[in-house]
TORKOL-4160 file (C-alpha; in steps of 0.2 Angstrom, whole numbers, padded with zeros to 4 digits, m for minus):
331
<pt num="1" X="0238" Y="0576" Z="0228"/>
<pt num="2" X="0247" Y="0568" Z="0218"/>
<pt num="3" X="0265" Y="0559" Z="0229"/>
<pt num="4" X="0279" Y="0550" Z="0223"/>
<pt num="5" X="0299" Y="0544" Z="0232"/>
<pt num="6" X="0311" Y="0552" Z="0231"/>
<pt num="7" X="0323" Y="0547" Z="0217"/>
<pt num="8" X="0337" Y="0542" Z="0228"/>
<pt num="9" X="0346" Y="0544" Z="0242"/>
<pt num="10" X="0364" Y="0547" Z="0245"/>
<pt num="11" X="0376" Y="0533" Z="0248"/>
<pt num="12" X="0380" Y="0531" Z="0267"/>
<pt num="13" X="0361" Y="0530" Z="0269"/>
<pt num="14" X="0361" Y="0516" Z="0259"/>
<pt num="15" X="0374" Y="0509" Z="0265"/>
<pt num="16" X="0365" Y="0512" Z="0285"/>
<pt num="17" X="0350" Y="0503" Z="0276"/>
<pt num="18" X="0360" Y="0487" Z="0270"/>
<pt num="19" X="0369" Y="0485" Z="0287"/>
<pt num="20" X="0356" Y="0484" Z="0298"/>
<pt num="21" X="0348" Y="0473" Z="0284"/>
<pt num="22" X="0363" Y="0460" Z="0289"/>
<pt num="23" X="0362" Y="0463" Z="0306"/>
<pt num="24" X="0346" Y="0457" Z="0305"/>
<pt num="25" X="0348" Y="0442" Z="0294"/>
<pt num="26" X="0361" Y="0437" Z="0304"/>
<pt num="27" X="0356" Y="0439" Z="0322"/>
<pt num="28" X="0335" Y="0438" Z="0320"/>
<pt num="29" X="0335" Y="0424" Z="0304"/>
<pt num="30" X="0350" Y="0413" Z="0302"/>
<pt num="31" X="0344" Y="0401" Z="0314"/>
<pt num="32" X="0326" Y="0398" Z="0310"/>
<pt num="33" X="0329" Y="0397" Z="0291"/>
<pt num="34" X="0326" Y="0375" Z="0290"/>
<pt num="35" X="0309" Y="0380" Z="0303"/>
<pt num="36" X="0303" Y="0393" Z="0291"/>
<pt num="37" X="0303" Y="0377" Z="0278"/>
<pt num="38" X="0301" Y="0362" Z="0284"/>
<pt num="39" X="0285" Y="0362" Z="0284"/>
<pt num="40" X="0279" Y="0378" Z="0290"/>
<pt num="41" X="0281" Y="0373" Z="0307"/>
<pt num="42" X="0287" Y="0391" Z="0310"/>
<pt num="43" X="0273" Y="0403" Z="0307"/>
<pt num="44" X="0282" Y="0420" Z="0302"/>
<pt num="45" X="0270" Y="0433" Z="0309"/>
<pt num="46" X="0285" Y="0435" Z="0325"/>
<pt num="47" X="0297" Y="0442" Z="0310"/>
<pt num="48" X="0285" Y="0451" Z="0300"/>
<pt num="49" X="0281" Y="0460" Z="0316"/>
<pt num="50" X="0301" Y="0468" Z="0319"/>
<pt num="51" X="0303" Y="0471" Z="0297"/>
<pt num="52" X="0290" Y="0481" Z="0300"/>
<pt num="53" X="0297" Y="0488" Z="0316"/>
<pt num="54" X="0313" Y="0492" Z="0305"/>
<pt num="55" X="0304" Y="0501" Z="0291"/>
<pt num="56" X="0309" Y="0487" Z="0280"/>
<pt num="57" X="0291" Y="0487" Z="0275"/>
<pt num="58" X="0287" Y="0506" Z="0272"/>
<pt num="59" X="0301" Y="0512" Z="0260"/>
<pt num="60" X="0292" Y="0518" Z="0246"/>
<pt num="61" X="0277" Y="0524" Z="0254"/>
<pt num="62" X="0281" Y="0541" Z="0252"/>
<pt num="63" X="0285" Y="0553" Z="0268"/>
<pt num="64" X="0264" Y="0563" Z="0270"/>
<pt num="65" X="0257" Y="0544" Z="0272"/>
<pt num="66" X="0269" Y="0538" Z="0287"/>
<pt num="67" X="0282" Y="0529" Z="0275"/>
<pt num="68" X="0302" Y="0536" Z="0273"/>
<pt num="69" X="0297" Y="0541" Z="0255"/>
<pt num="70" X="0313" Y="0532" Z="0246"/>
<pt num="71" X="0312" Y="0525" Z="0228"/>
<pt num="72" X="0312" Y="0506" Z="0227"/>
<pt num="73" X="0330" Y="0503" Z="0220"/>
<pt num="74" X="0335" Y="0509" Z="0238"/>
<pt num="75" X="0327" Y="0486" Z="0240"/>
<pt num="76" X="0341" Y="0483" Z="0229"/>
<pt num="77" X="0355" Y="0483" Z="0245"/>
<pt num="78" X="0342" Y="0479" Z="0258"/>
<pt num="79" X="0339" Y="0461" Z="0247"/>
<pt num="80" X="0352" Y="0455" Z="0242"/>
<pt num="81" X="0361" Y="0456" Z="0263"/>
<pt num="82" X="0340" Y="0446" Z="0269"/>
<pt num="83" X="0342" Y="0436" Z="0252"/>
<pt num="84" X="0361" Y="0429" Z="0260"/>
<pt num="85" X="0350" Y="0421" Z="0275"/>
<pt num="86" X="0332" Y="0419" Z="0267"/>
<pt num="87" X="0328" Y="0420" Z="0253"/>
<pt num="88" X="0311" Y="0415" Z="0258"/>
<pt num="89" X="0310" Y="0432" Z="0269"/>
<pt num="90" X="0317" Y="0442" Z="0255"/>
<pt num="91" X="0304" Y="0436" Z="0244"/>
<pt num="92" X="0289" Y="0442" Z="0256"/>
<pt num="93" X="0295" Y="0461" Z="0255"/>
<pt num="94" X="0298" Y="0460" Z="0236"/>
<pt num="95" X="0282" Y="0458" Z="0237"/>
<pt num="96" X="0277" Y="0469" Z="0249"/>
<pt num="97" X="0288" Y="0484" Z="0238"/>
<pt num="98" X="0279" Y="0476" Z="0221"/>
<pt num="99" X="0262" Y="0481" Z="0228"/>
<pt num="100" X="0265" Y="0499" Z="0237"/>
<pt num="101" X="0277" Y="0505" Z="0217"/>
<pt num="102" X="0260" Y="0499" Z="0208"/>
<pt num="103" X="0250" Y="0513" Z="0219"/>
<pt num="104" X="0267" Y="0523" Z="0218"/>
<pt num="105" X="0268" Y="0524" Z="0200"/>
<pt num="106" X="0249" Y="0524" Z="0198"/>
<pt num="107" X="0249" Y="0540" Z="0206"/>
<pt num="108" X="0258" Y="0549" Z="0192"/>
<pt num="109" X="0241" Y="0553" Z="0185"/>
<pt num="110" X="0230" Y="0549" Z="0197"/>
<pt num="111" X="0226" Y="0552" Z="0214"/>
<pt num="112" X="0232" Y="0536" Z="0225"/>
<pt num="113" X="0229" Y="0547" Z="0244"/>
<pt num="114" X="0213" Y="0536" Z="0251"/>
<pt num="115" X="0221" Y="0521" Z="0244"/>
<pt num="116" X="0236" Y="0524" Z="0258"/>
<pt num="117" X="0225" Y="0528" Z="0270"/>
<pt num="118" X="0216" Y="0513" Z="0271"/>
<pt num="119" X="0232" Y="0502" Z="0273"/>
<pt num="120" X="0238" Y="0513" Z="0288"/>
<pt num="121" X="0221" Y="0510" Z="0294"/>
<pt num="122" X="0222" Y="0493" Z="0292"/>
<pt num="123" X="0239" Y="0491" Z="0296"/>
<pt num="124" X="0241" Y="0481" Z="0280"/>
<pt num="125" X="0259" Y="0476" Z="0280"/>
<pt num="126" X="0265" Y="0465" Z="0271"/>
<pt num="127" X="0255" Y="0468" Z="0257"/>
<pt num="128" X="0252" Y="0452" Z="0247"/>
<pt num="129" X="0256" Y="0452" Z="0227"/>
<pt num="130" X="0259" Y="0441" Z="0217"/>
<pt num="131" X="0280" Y="0447" Z="0213"/>
<pt num="132" X="0281" Y="0430" Z="0205"/>
<pt num="133" X="0266" Y="0431" Z="0191"/>
<pt num="134" X="0266" Y="0438" Z="0174"/>
<pt num="135" X="0245" Y="0445" Z="0173"/>
<pt num="136" X="0247" Y="0444" Z="0151"/>
<pt num="137" X="0252" Y="0428" Z="0156"/>
<pt num="138" X="0241" Y="0420" Z="0173"/>
<pt num="139" X="0223" Y="0417" Z="0175"/>
<pt num="140" X="0218" Y="0431" Z="0185"/>
<pt num="141" X="0198" Y="0438" Z="0193"/>
<pt num="142" X="0186" Y="0445" Z="0180"/>
<pt num="143" X="0181" Y="0460" Z="0187"/>
<pt num="144" X="0163" Y="0470" Z="0184"/>
<pt num="145" X="0156" Y="0486" Z="0192"/>
<pt num="146" X="0139" Y="0486" Z="0202"/>
<pt num="147" X="0133" Y="0500" Z="0206"/>
<pt num="148" X="0149" Y="0509" Z="0209"/>
<pt num="149" X="0156" Y="0496" Z="0215"/>
<pt num="150" X="0171" Y="0484" Z="0207"/>
<pt num="151" X="0167" Y="0468" Z="0211"/>
<pt num="152" X="0178" Y="0457" Z="0206"/>
<pt num="153" X="0178" Y="0435" Z="0202"/>
<pt num="154" X="0188" Y="0421" Z="0199"/>
<pt num="155" X="0205" Y="0414" Z="0204"/>
<pt num="156" X="0223" Y="0424" Z="0208"/>
<pt num="157" X="0238" Y="0410" Z="0210"/>
<pt num="158" X="0252" Y="0412" Z="0221"/>
<pt num="159" X="0248" Y="0427" Z="0230"/>
<pt num="160" X="0264" Y="0429" Z="0239"/>
<pt num="161" X="0263" Y="0433" Z="0261"/>
<pt num="162" X="0243" Y="0429" Z="0255"/>
<pt num="163" X="0246" Y="0418" Z="0272"/>
<pt num="164" X="0250" Y="0430" Z="0282"/>
<pt num="165" X="0241" Y="0445" Z="0274"/>
<pt num="166" X="0227" Y="0457" Z="0276"/>
<pt num="167" X="0226" Y="0468" Z="0260"/>
<pt num="168" X="0231" Y="0463" Z="0244"/>
<pt num="169" X="0234" Y="0470" Z="0226"/>
<pt num="170" X="0226" Y="0461" Z="0213"/>
<pt num="171" X="0223" Y="0464" Z="0196"/>
<pt num="172" X="0208" Y="0461" Z="0187"/>
<pt num="173" X="0201" Y="0458" Z="0169"/>
<pt num="174" X="0186" Y="0469" Z="0164"/>
<pt num="175" X="0173" Y="0461" Z="0150"/>
<pt num="176" X="0180" Y="0470" Z="0139"/>
<pt num="177" X="0196" Y="0463" Z="0143"/>
<pt num="178" X="0206" Y="0478" Z="0150"/>
<pt num="179" X="0216" Y="0474" Z="0166"/>
<pt num="180" X="0214" Y="0485" Z="0180"/>
<pt num="181" X="0225" Y="0486" Z="0198"/>
<pt num="182" X="0212" Y="0486" Z="0214"/>
<pt num="183" X="0216" Y="0483" Z="0229"/>
<pt num="184" X="0208" Y="0471" Z="0241"/>
<pt num="185" X="0203" Y="0466" Z="0258"/>
<pt num="186" X="0208" Y="0448" Z="0260"/>
<pt num="187" X="0195" Y="0449" Z="0276"/>
<pt num="188" X="0181" Y="0448" Z="0266"/>
<pt num="189" X="0169" Y="0436" Z="0266"/>
<pt num="190" X="0171" Y="0434" Z="0248"/>
<pt num="191" X="0186" Y="0427" Z="0247"/>
<pt num="192" X="0192" Y="0408" Z="0249"/>
<pt num="193" X="0210" Y="0405" Z="0253"/>
<pt num="194" X="0220" Y="0391" Z="0250"/>
<pt num="195" X="0231" Y="0379" Z="0260"/>
<pt num="196" X="0251" Y="0386" Z="0259"/>
<pt num="197" X="0255" Y="0381" Z="0244"/>
<pt num="198" X="0272" Y="0373" Z="0245"/>
<pt num="199" X="0288" Y="0382" Z="0234"/>
<pt num="200" X="0308" Y="0378" Z="0235"/>
<pt num="201" X="0318" Y="0388" Z="0248"/>
<pt num="202" X="0301" Y="0402" Z="0249"/>
<pt num="203" X="0291" Y="0394" Z="0261"/>
<pt num="204" X="0289" Y="0412" Z="0273"/>
<pt num="205" X="0283" Y="0421" Z="0257"/>
<pt num="206" X="0267" Y="0410" Z="0263"/>
<pt num="207" X="0259" Y="0411" Z="0247"/>
<pt num="208" X="0240" Y="0405" Z="0243"/>
<pt num="209" X="0228" Y="0404" Z="0231"/>
<pt num="210" X="0212" Y="0412" Z="0231"/>
<pt num="211" X="0197" Y="0412" Z="0225"/>
<pt num="212" X="0185" Y="0428" Z="0226"/>
<pt num="213" X="0166" Y="0425" Z="0222"/>
<pt num="214" X="0160" Y="0444" Z="0222"/>
<pt num="215" X="0176" Y="0453" Z="0233"/>
<pt num="216" X="0176" Y="0473" Z="0233"/>
<pt num="217" X="0190" Y="0481" Z="0226"/>
<pt num="218" X="0196" Y="0498" Z="0226"/>
<pt num="219" X="0204" Y="0504" Z="0210"/>
<pt num="220" X="0221" Y="0509" Z="0209"/>
<pt num="221" X="0224" Y="0522" Z="0195"/>
<pt num="222" X="0215" Y="0523" Z="0181"/>
<pt num="223" X="0204" Y="0509" Z="0176"/>
<pt num="224" X="0211" Y="0499" Z="0161"/>
<pt num="225" X="0228" Y="0506" Z="0167"/>
<pt num="226" X="0236" Y="0488" Z="0172"/>
<pt num="227" X="0246" Y="0486" Z="0156"/>
<pt num="228" X="0255" Y="0499" Z="0159"/>
<pt num="229" X="0257" Y="0501" Z="0176"/>
<pt num="230" X="0265" Y="0481" Z="0177"/>
<pt num="231" X="0275" Y="0488" Z="0163"/>
<pt num="232" X="0281" Y="0504" Z="0173"/>
<pt num="233" X="0285" Y="0491" Z="0190"/>
<pt num="234" X="0295" Y="0480" Z="0180"/>
<pt num="235" X="0307" Y="0491" Z="0177"/>
<pt num="236" X="0309" Y="0500" Z="0194"/>
<pt num="237" X="0308" Y="0482" Z="0202"/>
<pt num="238" X="0320" Y="0471" Z="0190"/>
<pt num="239" X="0336" Y="0481" Z="0200"/>
<pt num="240" X="0330" Y="0475" Z="0219"/>
<pt num="241" X="0325" Y="0457" Z="0210"/>
<pt num="242" X="0344" Y="0458" Z="0206"/>
<pt num="243" X="0350" Y="0462" Z="0225"/>
<pt num="244" X="0335" Y="0447" Z="0228"/>
<pt num="245" X="0348" Y="0436" Z="0217"/>
<pt num="246" X="0366" Y="0442" Z="0218"/>
<pt num="247" X="0362" Y="0436" Z="0237"/>
<pt num="248" X="0355" Y="0421" Z="0233"/>
<pt num="249" X="0373" Y="0418" Z="0222"/>
<pt num="250" X="0385" Y="0425" Z="0236"/>
<pt num="251" X="0375" Y="0415" Z="0250"/>
<pt num="252" X="0376" Y="0397" Z="0240"/>
<pt num="253" X="0393" Y="0401" Z="0237"/>
<pt num="254" X="0398" Y="0404" Z="0257"/>
<pt num="255" X="0389" Y="0389" Z="0260"/>
<pt num="256" X="0398" Y="0380" Z="0251"/>
<pt num="257" X="0415" Y="0384" Z="0252"/>
<pt num="258" X="0414" Y="0383" Z="0273"/>
<pt num="259" X="0407" Y="0364" Z="0268"/>
<pt num="260" X="0422" Y="0362" Z="0257"/>
<pt num="261" X="0431" Y="0365" Z="0271"/>
<pt num="262" X="0424" Y="0355" Z="0282"/>
<pt num="263" X="0424" Y="0337" Z="0271"/>
<pt num="264" X="0439" Y="0325" Z="0273"/>
<pt num="265" X="0438" Y="0314" Z="0257"/>
<pt num="266" X="0452" Y="0305" Z="0251"/>
<pt num="267" X="0463" Y="0308" Z="0266"/>
<pt num="268" X="0462" Y="0326" Z="0265"/>
<pt num="269" X="0448" Y="0341" Z="0263"/>
<pt num="270" X="0438" Y="0343" Z="0246"/>
<pt num="271" X="0442" Y="0362" Z="0245"/>
<pt num="272" X="0461" Y="0352" Z="0240"/>
<pt num="273" X="0454" Y="0344" Z="0225"/>
<pt num="274" X="0456" Y="0353" Z="0211"/>
<pt num="275" X="0441" Y="0349" Z="0206"/>
<pt num="276" X="0433" Y="0357" Z="0220"/>
<pt num="277" X="0443" Y="0371" Z="0217"/>
<pt num="278" X="0436" Y="0374" Z="0199"/>
<pt num="279" X="0418" Y="0371" Z="0204"/>
<pt num="280" X="0420" Y="0387" Z="0217"/>
<pt num="281" X="0430" Y="0397" Z="0207"/>
<pt num="282" X="0419" Y="0397" Z="0192"/>
<pt num="283" X="0402" Y="0403" Z="0205"/>
<pt num="284" X="0415" Y="0414" Z="0211"/>
<pt num="285" X="0417" Y="0422" Z="0192"/>
<pt num="286" X="0398" Y="0421" Z="0192"/>
<pt num="287" X="0398" Y="0432" Z="0207"/>
<pt num="288" X="0411" Y="0444" Z="0201"/>
<pt num="289" X="0400" Y="0449" Z="0182"/>
<pt num="290" X="0385" Y="0448" Z="0192"/>
<pt num="291" X="0392" Y="0463" Z="0205"/>
<pt num="292" X="0398" Y="0472" Z="0190"/>
<pt num="293" X="0382" Y="0471" Z="0184"/>
<pt num="294" X="0371" Y="0476" Z="0200"/>
<pt num="295" X="0384" Y="0489" Z="0202"/>
<pt num="296" X="0382" Y="0496" Z="0184"/>
<pt num="297" X="0366" Y="0501" Z="0188"/>
<pt num="298" X="0366" Y="0505" Z="0203"/>
<pt num="299" X="0376" Y="0523" Z="0194"/>
<pt num="300" X="0365" Y="0520" Z="0179"/>
<pt num="301" X="0349" Y="0526" Z="0190"/>
<pt num="302" X="0358" Y="0537" Z="0201"/>
<pt num="303" X="0362" Y="0547" Z="0186"/>
<pt num="304" X="0345" Y="0547" Z="0180"/>
<pt num="305" X="0349" Y="0535" Z="0165"/>
<pt num="306" X="0331" Y="0533" Z="0154"/>
<pt num="307" X="0340" Y="0515" Z="0150"/>
<pt num="308" X="0339" Y="0511" Z="0167"/>
<pt num="309" X="0323" Y="0504" Z="0168"/>
<pt num="310" X="0323" Y="0493" Z="0151"/>
<pt num="311" X="0345" Y="0487" Z="0159"/>
<pt num="312" X="0339" Y="0480" Z="0174"/>
<pt num="313" X="0323" Y="0469" Z="0166"/>
<pt num="314" X="0337" Y="0461" Z="0156"/>
<pt num="315" X="0349" Y="0461" Z="0170"/>
<pt num="316" X="0336" Y="0452" Z="0180"/>
<pt num="317" X="0332" Y="0439" Z="0165"/>
<pt num="318" X="0355" Y="0438" Z="0163"/>
<pt num="319" X="0357" Y="0436" Z="0181"/>
<pt num="320" X="0342" Y="0426" Z="0189"/>
<pt num="321" X="0349" Y="0414" Z="0177"/>
<pt num="322" X="0368" Y="0417" Z="0182"/>
<pt num="323" X="0358" Y="0412" Z="0202"/>
<pt num="324" X="0351" Y="0399" Z="0195"/>
<pt num="325" X="0368" Y="0389" Z="0189"/>
<pt num="326" X="0377" Y="0395" Z="0204"/>
<pt num="327" X="0365" Y="0388" Z="0217"/>
<pt num="328" X="0367" Y="0372" Z="0207"/>
<pt num="329" X="0384" Y="0372" Z="0207"/>
<pt num="330" X="0385" Y="0374" Z="0228"/>
<pt num="331" X="0372" Y="0360" Z="0229"/>
C-alpha cells in the first residue's frame, strides 16, 4: 500500500507543536549548548531520546506506521524554535525528516511499507542523511546488484547524525550512472565510520564520513529514481530549512541585543551608541523580511499552490544568505 502524510495541520495544532519545541529548547538545550559544541564533550543520545519521545522525529511518518502522519511543512515552526537555541540539534531533526521524505516521495509510485517496518523494528531514530550535500555535486557510493541484493561501495561524506544513528538513507549510482536511494544499516560490518567531522555550530548533528565496502542496501522506490526523489524532497524541505535560518537569525539578534545592554564602553552601555543601534536595526530589518517570506510560504503550502515548492527553494537560498549576514553582524 502506498502511503503519504496528510497535507496540512490546523493552526492551533501547529502552534501547540511550536510551543512544545520552544519549551524543549529552553528547558533541555539552553544550558548545554557549549557542551554539545566543544569538542563533542556531551553525547547527544540522551537529548535525542527526549526528542523521540516528543514525536519530532516521527511527524512525517504515516499514521499506519506509528507516526503522526503530518506533512513535513509542519517542521518549519518546530525547527525555528529549536534553532533559536541550538541550530545543531535542529540540523539533526531536519536530516531525519528529509530522510523520511525520500521514502514518502518514493511511496507515490511504489510500496514502501517494508521500509517503514525496518525502521520501526530497528527503532532507527534519528535516521542519518546527507542533508548538506547535493548528489549531483558530491561523491556518492556505487551500487552493484548481486544475486538480487544491492551492495554499496565507496564513500558517503558528511552523513548528518551518522555518529548516533543506526540506519541511514544514502544515494548511490549504478554502473550506468543512474542514481537510487537506499536504506542502509550503519551497523553493517562492511561500513567503516570516521570520527565525528568538525563543523562550525552544528556539532550536535554528529556528522561522520562513511567508507562502504559491499554494504547491503534496501532500495527505496524504483531503481534510478534518485534524482527525481531528490528534486521532490528539495521542494518539500526548503520551507523547513527556512525555519532553521529564521531561528538562527532571531537567536543571533537576541544574543547581540542582550550583550549590547550589558557592556559599557566610553562611559555608557554600547546600545546607546548610534552605530550599535543602526547595526541592530539592520539585523531586525532582515529578520522582518525573512518572517514575511516564511509567512508567505506557509500560506502557499496551506492553499496547495503549485508554486509553493519552487518558491520555497528560492526563499531558502535568499533567507540563508540573510541568516549568514545577520549572524556575522551579531558576532
